[in-house]
C-alpha positions as CSV (number, residue, x, y, z in Angstrom):
1,M,-9.9,20.6,-3.2
2,A,-8.6,21.6,-6.4
3,L,-5.4,23.0,-7.2
4,S,-4.9,26.5,-8.8
5,M,-2.9,27.1,-11.8
6,E,0.1,28.4,-10.2
7,E,0.2,25.6,-7.4
8,Q,-0.1,22.9,-10.1
9,R,3.0,24.7,-11.9
10,I,5.1,24.5,-9.1
11,L,4.2,21.2,-8.3
12,T,4.8,20.1,-11.9
13,Q,8.2,22.2,-11.4
14,I,9.2,20.5,-8.2
15,E,8.4,17.1,-10.0
16,V,10.9,17.6,-12.9
17,R,13.8,18.9,-10.8
18,L,12.9,16.0,-8.6
19,S,13.2,13.7,-11.7
20,E,16.5,15.6,-12.5
21,D,18.1,15.4,-9.4
22,D,17.5,12.1,-8.1
23,P,15.9,9.8,-10.7
24,R,15.9,6.9,-8.5
25,L,13.9,8.6,-6.0
26,A,11.5,9.6,-8.4
27,H,10.9,6.8,-9.2
28,R,10.3,5.3,-5.7
29,L,8.1,7.9,-5.3
30,A,5.7,7.5,-8.4
31,R,5.6,3.6,-7.3
32,L,3.9,5.0,-4.1
33,G,0.8,6.0,-5.8
34,D,0.6,3.2,-7.8
35,R,-2.6,1.4,-7.1
36,R,-2.7,-1.8,-9.2
37,P,-6.1,-4.0,-8.5
38,G,-3.7,-6.9,-7.9
39,R,-1.9,-5.6,-4.8
40,R,-5.1,-5.1,-3.6
41,V,-6.6,-8.8,-4.0
42,R,-3.3,-9.9,-2.5
43,L,-3.5,-8.4,0.5
44,I,-7.4,-9.1,1.0
45,A,-6.1,-12.9,0.2
46,A,-3.4,-12.8,2.9
47,A,-5.2,-10.8,5.6
48,S,-7.8,-13.8,5.0
49,V,-5.7,-16.2,5.6
50,A,-4.5,-14.5,8.8
51,V,-7.9,-14.4,10.1
52,L,-8.3,-18.3,9.0
53,A,-5.4,-19.0,10.7
54,V,-6.3,-17.3,14.2
55,I,-9.4,-18.8,14.1
56,A,-8.0,-22.4,13.5
57,A,-5.6,-21.5,16.2
58,I,-8.3,-20.7,18.9
59,A,-10.1,-23.5,17.8
60,I,-7.5,-25.9,18.5
61,G,-6.5,-24.3,21.6
62,F,-10.5,-24.4,23.1
63,A,-10.3,-28.3,22.3
64,A,-7.1,-28.9,23.8
65,A,-8.7,-27.0,27.1
66,I,-11.7,-29.2,27.0
67,T,-9.8,-32.3,27.0
């Protein structure tokens, strides 16, 4: 849903005031919206490694239970 011109103007004012009042917080909030592709690739790689580790642990546990 698109914002009206008035809503956009108000949000811009809030952003400017936040940057003036607390630049450190404004910087941290701006980083939340940062959608770098490298971050997504690292997350997928980490999740893949975790899944493989769980599968390996299950296989080792199963092999130990058989013997």
